[in-house]
PAGU-706734 format. One line per 2 residues: number of its first residue (from 0); their letters; for each residue x, y, z of N, C-alpha, C, O. Coordinates in nm, 4 decimals. Example, Ala and Ser with C-alpha at 12.3 -4.5 7.8 and 13.67 -1.06 7.14 Angstrom:
<rs>
0> AS> 1.3190:-0.5690:0.7800:1.2300:-0.4500:0.7800:1.3200:-0.3300:0.7800:1.4236:-0.3319:0.8465 | 1.2850:-0.2250:0.7080:1.3670:-0.1060:0.7140:1.2900:0.0030:0.7870:1.3409:0.1138:0.8039
</rs>
This chain:
<rs>
0> EI> 9.0478:-6.1230:0.4003:8.9598:-5.9963:0.5022:8.8546:-5.9639:0.4444:8.8647:-5.9634:0.3217 | 8.7260:-5.9276:0.4981:8.6171:-5.8775:0.4340:8.5537:-5.7684:0.5234:8.5747:-5.7358:0.6402
2> SL> 8.4818:-5.7302:0.4429:8.4590:-5.5679:0.5108:8.3130:-5.5833:0.5992:8.2016:-5.6137:0.5565 | 8.3437:-5.5599:0.6989:8.2220:-5.5334:0.7655:8.1396:-5.4127:0.7804:8.0649:-5.3940:0.8765
4> GL> 8.1553:-5.3330:0.6841:8.0702:-5.2245:0.6722:8.0814:-5.1096:0.7923:7.9837:-5.0378:0.8137 | 8.2152:-5.0931:0.8774:8.2186:-4.9900:0.9289:8.2434:-4.8589:0.8989:8.3435:-4.8501:0.8278
6> VG> 8.1993:-4.7666:0.9211:8.2099:-4.6006:0.8424:8.3497:-4.5559:0.8658:8.3698:-4.4867:0.9656 | 8.4717:-4.5928:0.7698:8.5466:-4.5594:0.7682:8.6980:-4.6619:0.8794:8.7827:-4.6234:0.9600
8> SE> 8.6666:-4.7761:0.8303:8.7350:-4.8931:0.9337:8.6804:-5.0187:0.8148:8.5926:-5.0340:0.7299 | 8.7990:-5.0934:0.8750:8.7405:-5.2206:0.8455:8.8138:-5.3383:0.9153:8.9324:-5.3574:0.9418
10> MC> 8.6766:-5.4255:0.9401:8.7108:-5.5679:1.0536:8.7194:-5.6974:0.9457:8.6932:-5.7151:0.8267 | 8.7685:-5.7723:1.0510:8.8030:-5.9255:0.9900:8.6876:-6.0056:1.0379:8.6703:-6.0301:1.1573
12> IR> 8.5937:-6.0540:0.9245:8.4682:-6.1183:0.9440:8.5097:-6.2656:0.9321:8.5518:-6.3069:0.8241 | 8.4991:-6.3506:1.0442:8.5518:-6.4846:1.0346:8.3988:-6.5647:1.0147:8.2892:-6.5130:0.9929
14> DR> 8.4344:-6.7107:1.0306:8.3076:-6.7920:1.0258:8.2344:-6.7482:1.1221:8.2956:-6.7019:1.2183 | 8.0673:-6.7488:1.1273:7.9794:-6.7580:1.2044:8.0123:-6.8004:1.3292:8.0021:-6.7220:1.4236
16> YS> 8.0448:-6.8957:1.3428:8.0666:-6.9661:1.5056:8.1983:-7.0025:1.5081:8.2254:-7.1218:1.5220 | 8.3074:-6.9001:1.4942:8.4468:-6.9373:1.5091:8.5191:-6.8955:1.6598:8.4441:-6.8371:1.7380
18> VP> 8.6288:-6.9159:1.6951:8.5912:-6.9071:1.8134:8.7528:-6.8486:1.8318:8.8360:-6.9339:1.8008 | 8.7991:-6.7419:1.8685:8.9192:-6.6846:1.8872:9.0228:-6.7489:1.9442:8.9927:-6.8442:2.0160
20> AA> 9.1111:-6.7283:1.9345:9.2402:-6.7996:2.0057:9.2681:-6.7183:2.1588:9.2920:-6.5998:2.1820 | 9.2547:-6.8299:2.2447:9.2738:-6.7739:2.3738:9.3953:-6.7129:2.4223:9.3916:-6.6587:2.5328
22> AD> 9.5190:-6.7139:2.3456:9.6310:-6.6185:2.3200:9.6394:-6.4711:2.2682:9.7354:-6.3953:2.2825 | 9.5413:-6.4493:2.2160:9.5313:-6.3049:2.1736:9.4778:-6.2061:2.2683:9.3632:-6.2004:2.3128
24> AG> 9.6130:-6.1022:2.3009:9.5638:-6.0084:2.4191:9.5374:-5.8934:2.3939:9.5676:-5.8103:2.4796 | 9.4863:-5.8576:2.2956:9.4816:-5.7032:2.2450:9.3932:-5.6879:2.1365:9.4146:-5.6103:2.0434
26> TL> 9.3096:-5.7492:2.1450:9.1448:-5.7688:2.0911:9.0338:-5.7493:2.1142:9.0365:-5.7923:2.2295 | 8.9316:-5.7183:2.1000:8.8202:-5.6557:2.1183:8.7122:-5.7576:2.0141:8.7156:-5.7423:1.8920
28> YL> 8.6474:-5.8293:2.0594:8.5773:-5.9243:1.9470:8.4277:-5.9154:1.9836:8.4141:-5.9140:2.1059 | 8.3030:-5.9084:1.9112:8.1888:-5.8362:1.9225:8.1211:-5.9854:1.8421:8.1516:-6.0463:1.7395
30> YA> 8.0477:-5.9983:1.9161:7.9472:-6.1310:1.8859:7.7946:-6.0763:1.8564:7.7539:-5.9709:1.9054 | 7.7123:-6.1628:1.7680:7.5982:-6.1447:1.7063:7.5021:-6.1719:1.8321:7.4051:-6.1078:1.8724
32> DS> 7.5709:-6.3050:1.8866:7.4273:-6.3826:2.0015:7.5148:-6.3749:2.1282:7.6267:-6.3269:2.1462 | 7.4264:-6.4385:2.2118:7.5189:-6.4412:2.3208:7.5984:-6.5324:2.3522:7.6115:-6.6173:2.2640
34> NY> 7.6649:-6.5505:2.4562:7.7417:-6.6663:2.4800:7.8718:-6.6668:2.3949:7.9346:-6.7703:2.3725 | 7.9149:-6.5212:2.3403:8.0105:-6.5345:2.2435:7.9802:-6.6457:2.1121:8.0638:-6.7244:2.0679
36> RG> 7.8473:-6.6310:2.0661:7.8336:-6.6661:1.9498:7.8056:-6.5857:1.8214:7.7557:-6.4740:1.8353 | 7.8326:-6.6315:1.6983:7.8328:-6.5386:1.5658:7.8964:-6.4266:1.5388:7.8406:-6.3208:1.5097
38> LI> 8.0554:-6.4504:1.5498:8.1501:-6.3497:1.5681:8.1399:-6.2673:1.4406:8.1721:-6.3091:1.3294 | 8.0861:-6.1318:1.4705:8.0655:-6.0288:1.3901:8.1925:-5.9634:1.3320:8.2012:-5.9104:1.2212
40> GT> 8.2832:-5.9751:1.4185:8.4459:-5.8712:1.3855:8.5132:-5.8341:1.5219:8.4735:-5.8444:1.6380 | 8.6403:-5.7826:1.4611:8.7494:-5.7380:1.5741:8.7827:-5.6239:1.5579:8.7499:-5.5696:1.4524
42> RS> 8.8416:-5.5669:1.6347:8.9386:-5.4351:1.6481:9.0437:-5.4867:1.7374:9.0346:-5.5663:1.8309 | 9.1524:-5.4201:1.6855:9.3176:-5.3944:1.7854:9.3614:-5.2968:1.7863:9.4703:-5.2742:1.8391
44> TT> 9.2598:-5.1722:1.7039:9.3348:-5.0441:1.7445:9.2188:-4.9571:1.7915:9.1016:-4.9676:1.7553 | 9.2832:-4.8469:1.9000:9.1654:-4.7786:1.9442:9.1048:-4.6667:1.8173:9.1486:-4.6294:1.7085
46> GF> 8.9899:-4.6406:1.8923:8.9405:-4.5355:1.8072:8.7780:-4.5628:1.8088:8.7312:-4.6355:1.8964 | 8.6972:-4.5047:1.7135:8.5923:-4.4492:1.7511:8.4775:-4.5216:1.5833:8.4976:-4.4691:1.4738
48> WN> 8.3877:-4.6193:1.5952:8.3124:-4.6515:1.4830:8.1830:-4.6385:1.4899:8.1299:-4.6397:1.6009 | 8.1103:-4.6243:1.3797:7.9880:-4.6217:1.3186:7.9284:-4.7889:1.2730:7.9868:-4.8759:1.2083
50> VT> 7.8258:-4.7897:1.3196:7.8160:-4.9620:1.2273:7.6866:-4.9153:1.1241:7.5854:-4.8455:1.1304 | 7.7550:-4.9967:1.0301:7.6257:-4.9534:0.9159:7.5115:-5.0513:0.9395:7.5087:-5.1073:1.0491
52> SV> 7.4236:-5.0767:0.8564:7.3109:-5.1140:0.8532:7.3380:-5.3004:0.8349:7.2402:-5.3704:0.8613 | 7.4394:-5.3553:0.8007:7.4425:-5.4988:0.7952:7.5104:-5.5299:0.9428:7.5398:-5.6487:0.9555
54> NN> 7.5334:-5.4678:1.0280:7.5591:-5.5265:1.1744:7.4914:-5.4143:1.2468:7.5517:-5.4104:1.3541 | 7.4139:-5.3353:1.2481:7.3734:-5.2231:1.3339:7.2562:-5.2977:1.3908:7.1656:-5.3471:1.3236
56> DS> 7.2682:-5.3011:1.5336:7.1317:-5.3285:1.6525:7.1403:-5.4998:1.6558:7.0419:-5.5661:1.6886 | 7.2780:-5.5662:1.6155:7.2994:-5.6673:1.6272:7.4044:-5.7339:1.7388:7.3860:-5.8491:1.7783
58> LS> 7.5143:-5.6537:1.7860:7.5484:-5.7171:1.9162:7.4794:-5.7282:2.0175:7.3985:-5.6488:2.0657 | 7.5273:-5.8785:2.0681:7.5095:-5.9795:2.1900:7.5530:-5.9710:2.2857:7.4824:-5.9569:2.3855
60> SV> 7.6873:-5.9764:2.2915:7.7814:-6.0753:2.3788:7.9152:-5.9849:2.3066:7.9349:-5.9422:2.1929 | 7.9909:-5.9807:2.4311:8.1387:-5.8894:2.3386:8.2832:-6.0006:2.4546:8.2631:-6.0802:2.5463
62> RN> 8.3912:-5.9615:2.4027:8.4459:-6.0539:2.4744:8.6315:-5.9221:2.4646:8.7159:-5.9031:2.3771 | 8.6145:-5.8784:2.5792:8.7246:-5.7627:2.5474:8.8664:-5.8274:2.5598:8.8839:-5.8421:2.6807
64> RS> 8.9528:-5.8634:2.5061:9.1067:-5.9159:2.5040:9.1976:-5.8226:2.5474:9.3003:-5.8623:2.6025 | 9.1699:-5.6603:2.5261:9.2700:-5.5847:2.5286:9.2716:-5.4895:2.6776:9.1930:-5.5088:2.7704
66> SW> 9.3693:-5.3942:2.6759:9.3729:-5.3387:2.7987:9.3292:-5.2329:2.7871:9.3530:-5.1513:2.8761 | 9.2607:-5.2005:2.6895:9.1906:-5.0651:2.6660:9.0228:-5.1073:2.7169:8.9725:-5.2175:2.6952
68> GA> 8.9493:-4.9863:2.7920:8.8135:-5.0177:2.7599:8.7469:-4.9784:2.6366:8.7848:-4.9008:2.5489 | 8.6158:-5.0627:2.6493:8.5283:-5.0430:2.5291:8.3882:-4.9661:2.5631:8.3257:-4.9948:2.6652
70> AF> 8.3443:-4.8697:2.4742:8.2067:-4.8053:2.5121:8.1041:-4.8362:2.3897:8.1327:-4.8259:2.2704 | 7.9933:-4.8717:2.4373:7.9002:-4.8476:2.3267:7.7949:-4.8072:2.3184:7.7394:-4.8178:2.4277
72> WH> 7.7130:-4.7505:2.2221:7.6200:-4.6306:2.2103:7.5075:-4.7177:2.1107:7.5243:-4.7949:2.0163 | 7.3736:-4.6603:2.1875:7.2610:-4.7298:2.1297:7.2413:-4.6416:1.9859:7.1752:-4.7010:1.9007
74> DS> 7.2897:-4.5105:1.9500:7.2634:-4.4408:1.8404:7.4327:-4.3945:1.7842:7.5384:-4.3643:1.8396 | 7.3720:-4.4139:1.6106:7.5222:-4.3428:1.5890:7.5638:-4.2548:1.6485:7.4963:-4.1887:1.7274
76> NR> 7.7062:-4.2321:1.6183:7.8067:-4.1101:1.6320:7.8203:-4.0764:1.8033:7.8283:-3.9587:1.8385 | 7.8223:-4.1852:1.9035:7.8105:-4.1814:2.0021:7.7208:-4.1195:2.0547:7.7522:-4.0402:2.1435
78> QG> 7.6036:-4.1324:2.0239:7.4649:-4.0656:2.0881:7.3927:-4.1837:2.1569:7.4094:-4.3052:2.1467 | 7.3113:-4.1127:2.2269:7.2028:-4.2375:2.3105:7.2748:-4.2875:2.4276:7.3820:-4.2407:2.4660
80> KC> 7.2010:-4.4015:2.4932:7.2520:-4.4631:2.5748:7.3680:-4.5266:2.5792:7.3983:-4.5983:2.4839 | 7.4425:-4.5150:2.6735:7.6265:-4.5766:2.6682:7.6276:-4.7013:2.7604:7.5624:-4.7015:2.8648
82> WY> 7.6752:-4.7688:2.7352:7.7596:-4.8769:2.8452:7.9051:-4.8880:2.8211:7.9713:-4.8495:2.7247 | 7.9374:-4.9433:2.9191:8.1076:-4.9274:2.9309:8.1570:-5.1117:2.9552:8.0865:-5.1880:3.0213
84> EQ> 8.2644:-5.1476:2.8997:8.3082:-5.2483:2.9050:8.4595:-5.2284:2.9603:8.5425:-5.1788:2.8842 | 8.4923:-5.2624:3.0777:8.6351:-5.2773:3.1186:8.7324:-5.3463:3.0640:8.6923:-5.4586:3.0332
86> PW> 8.8681:-5.3243:3.0328:8.9851:-5.3868:2.9747:8.9577:-5.5602:3.0589:8.9172:-5.5945:3.1699 | 8.9923:-5.6136:2.9694:8.9994:-5.7535:2.9908:8.8740:-5.8112:3.0570:8.8838:-5.8941:3.1475
88> EN> 8.7522:-5.7656:3.0101:8.6014:-5.8075:3.0917:8.5444:-5.8722:2.9520:8.5694:-5.8352:2.8373 | 8.4608:-5.9791:2.9955:8.3510:-6.0629:2.8741:8.2595:-6.0229:2.9522:8.2575:-5.9963:3.0724
90> DA> 8.1518:-6.0209:2.8366:8.0144:-6.0228:2.8630:7.9073:-6.1094:2.7783:7.8450:-6.0706:2.6795 | 7.9020:-6.2187:2.8322:7.8168:-6.3395:2.7811:7.7054:-6.2922:2.7005:7.6817:-6.3172:2.5823
92> QF> 7.6260:-6.2036:2.8012:7.5170:-6.2008:2.7615:7.4772:-6.0497:2.7932:7.4986:-6.0095:2.9075 | 7.4141:-5.9531:2.6884:7.3757:-5.8261:2.7789:7.1939:-5.8304:2.8071:7.0965:-5.8979:2.7734
94> NW> 7.2173:-5.7463:2.8662:7.0808:-5.7300:2.9681:6.9790:-5.6674:2.8474:7.0289:-5.6065:2.7527 | 6.8559:-5.6841:2.8567:6.7764:-5.6882:2.7741:6.7640:-5.5387:2.7112:6.7304:-5.5200:2.5943
96> LD> 6.7980:-5.4255:2.8108:6.8152:-5.2998:2.7406:6.9189:-5.2765:2.6503:6.8858:-5.2058:2.5551 | 7.0409:-5.3169:2.6520:7.1160:-5.3121:2.5694:7.1167:-5.4316:2.4074:7.1373:-5.4083:2.2883
98> ND> 7.0861:-5.5476:2.4783:7.0696:-5.6734:2.3667:7.0323:-5.5815:2.2058:6.9398:-5.5072:2.1728 | 7.1454:-5.6283:2.1407:7.0775:-5.5975:2.0116:7.0367:-5.4091:1.9797:6.9600:-5.3737:1.8902
100> EM> 7.1040:-5.3177:2.0694:7.0685:-5.1957:2.0191:7.2000:-5.1134:2.0211:7.2023:-4.9935:2.0486 | 7.3092:-5.1872:1.9899:7.4483:-5.1012:1.9491:7.4413:-5.0624:1.8323:7.4005:-5.1355:1.7420
102> SS> 7.4886:-4.9133:1.8107:7.4730:-4.8543:1.6673:7.6894:-4.8050:1.6736:7.7659:-4.8298:1.5805 | 7.7176:-4.7588:1.7642:7.8196:-4.6974:1.7327:7.9618:-4.7375:1.8637:7.9390:-4.7264:1.9842
104> FA> 8.0529:-4.7671:1.8279:8.1151:-4.8013:1.9586:8.2779:-4.7091:1.9400:8.3376:-4.6494:1.8505 | 8.2962:-4.7399:2.0692:8.5171:-4.6890:2.0960:8.5788:-4.7922:2.1422:8.5184:-4.8702:2.2157
106> LG> 8.7303:-4.8155:2.1031:8.7948:-4.9173:2.1774:8.8830:-4.7820:2.2154:8.9072:-4.6975:2.1292 | 8.9331:-4.7682:2.3656:8.9930:-4.6559:2.4400:8.9519:-4.5554:2.4777:9.0247:-4.4645:2.5175
108> RG> 8.8201:-4.5499:2.4732:8.7877:-4.4237:2.5193:8.6184:-4.4846:2.5629:8.5501:-4.5722:2.5098 | 8.5892:-4.3874:2.6910:8.4579:-4.4259:2.7950:8.3358:-4.3426:2.7234:8.3409:-4.2843:2.6151
110> C> 8.2384:-4.3517:2.8022:8.1095:-4.3511:2.7303:8.1084:-4.1418:2.7427:8.0151:-4.0776:2.6946
</rs>
């Protein structure tokens, strides 16, 4: 495992174009590019995280393969515009207002 650069947390970084196993049913997958390309990290526990400059404003798609909802904010510390992804929801391409704008996120919490 390599540190992803999240404040107060660690995430596993994988090969830029790796695809997660279909059987994993408790994980949020974060991707730098649309259509689930460029895996930047995963989360399997609930909580809240700020993203450091390494991956700030780089999120473009999400696979939420967990029973928890996920919330994403444009600014750090859960500030600014927020959008929510339902449990078990996949989003292959964010709308242009949210693409490459995420600075903090939470799993198991709403906006």
